[in-house]
C-alpha positions in Angstrom: 66.3 -24.6 214.1 64.9 -22.8 217.1 66.1 -19.4 218.2 66.1 -19.0 222.0 64.9 -15.9 223.8 68.5 -15.4 225.0 69.7 -15.2 221.4 67.0 -12.8 220.4 67.8 -10.6 223.4 71.6 -10.7 222.6 70.9 -9.4 219.1 68.2 -7.0 220.1 70.6 -4.9 222.1 72.9 -4.1 219.2 69.9 -3.6 216.9 68.5 -1.1 219.3 71.9 0.6 219.6 72.0 0.9 215.8 68.7 2.8 216.0 70.2 5.1 218.6 73.2 5.8 216.3 70.9 6.2 213.3 68.8 8.8 215.2 71.9 10.7 216.1 72.7 10.9 212.4 69.7 13.1 211.8 69.7 16.8 211.6 68.9 17.0 215.3 72.3 15.4 216.0 74.2 17.9 213.8 76.9 20.2 215.2 74.5 23.1 214.6 72.0 21.7 217.1 74.5 20.3 219.7 76.2 23.7 219.8 73.0 25.3 221.0 73.6 23.5 224.4 77.3 23.1 224.4 78.4 26.6 223.7 76.2 28.3 226.4 77.4 25.7 228.9 81.0 26.3 228.1 80.5 30.1 228.3 78.9 29.6 231.7 81.6 27.3 233.0 84.5 29.3 231.4 83.2 32.9 230.8 86.6 34.2 229.5 87.2 31.4 227.0 87.5 32.5 223.4 84.8 31.3 221.0 87.4 29.7 218.8 88.6 27.5 221.7 85.0 26.6 222.6 84.5 25.5 219.0 87.6 23.3 219.2 86.2 21.7 222.4 82.9 21.2 220.7 84.5 19.3 217.8 86.5 17.2 220.3 83.4 16.6 222.4 81.5 15.3 219.3 84.4 13.1 218.2 84.5 11.6 221.7 80.8 10.9 221.3 81.6 8.9 218.1 84.3 6.9 220.0 81.9 6.2 222.8 78.8 5.2 220.9 80.7 2.9 218.5 82.7 1.5 221.4 79.5 0.5 223.1 78.2 -0.9 219.7 81.4 -3.0 219.3 80.9 -4.5 222.8 77.3 -5.3 222.2 78.1 -7.0 218.9 81.0 -8.9 220.4 78.6 -10.1 223.2 76.0 -11.2 220.7 78.6 -13.0 218.6 80.2 -14.7 221.6 76.8 -15.9 222.9 75.9 -17.3 219.5 78.9 -19.7 219.6 78.2 -23.3 220.4 80.4 -23.1 223.6 78.4 -21.3 226.3 81.4 -19.3 227.6 84.3 -19.6 225.2 87.6 -18.0 226.1 88.5 -14.8 224.2 88.6 -15.4 220.5 90.1 -12.9 218.2 87.9 -14.1 215.3 84.8 -13.0 217.3 86.4 -9.6 218.0 87.4 -9.3 214.3 83.9 -10.0 213.2 82.5 -7.4 215.6 85.0 -4.9 214.2 84.0 -5.7 210.7 80.3 -5.2 211.4 81.0 -2.0 213.2 83.1 -0.6 210.4 80.4 -1.6 207.8 77.7 0.1 209.9 79.9 3.2 210.5 80.5 3.5 206.7 76.7 3.1 206.0 75.9 5.7 208.7 78.3 8.2 207.2 76.8 7.5 203.7 73.3 8.0 205.2 74.5 11.4 206.5 75.3 12.6 203.0 71.6 12.6 202.3 70.7 14.6 205.5 70.6 18.4 205.1 73.1 20.0 207.4 75.2 16.8 207.8 78.2 15.5 205.9 79.6 12.0 205.6 83.3 11.9 206.5 85.7 9.0 206.0 87.6 10.3 209.1 84.4 9.7 211.1 84.4 6.0 210.0 88.0 5.7 211.2 87.0 7.4 214.5 84.0 5.0 214.8 86.1 1.9 214.1 88.7 3.2 216.5 86.0 3.5 219.2 85.1 -0.1 218.7 88.8 -1.2 218.7 89.4 0.7 222.0 86.3 -0.8 223.6 87.2 -4.3 222.6 90.9 -3.8 223.6 89.8 -2.6 227.0 87.5 -5.6 227.3 90.3 -8.0 226.3 92.7 -6.3 228.8 90.1 -6.5 231.6 89.6 -10.1 230.8 93.3 -10.8 230.9 93.7 -8.9 234.2 90.8 -10.7 235.8 92.0 -14.1 234.3 88.8 -14.6 232.4 90.7 -15.6 229.3 
């Protein structure tokens, strides 16, 4: 069985994105380090905002980062799975979206497990839920866009 350059490219993108996510799981991606840029920026933009409120925004900002990075990951996996099917451009298939969701959730869980071994980081089940939710939101928006544009 021959693997085409297209197939390699389709799977290379999610693999590269996994490396991006993995690198963000290092100590450099911790709240301690991201706050070094976020807090001064917030103080500059909103000089009278209380530190407690800035910290709340910082947490929300980081959780939105989880949603976004795993939303992109879900879309990249869905694309690779879809292109791997025998039909060149099949209509929307929930089984493909489900497989992408499963792979995202497994990787999110492994990423959080990895963080338990990184000093200054913690692995949280709530982050796995947020990560999987990001993929679900991304795939839902893709499905909705495809329905509105009559692609499936």
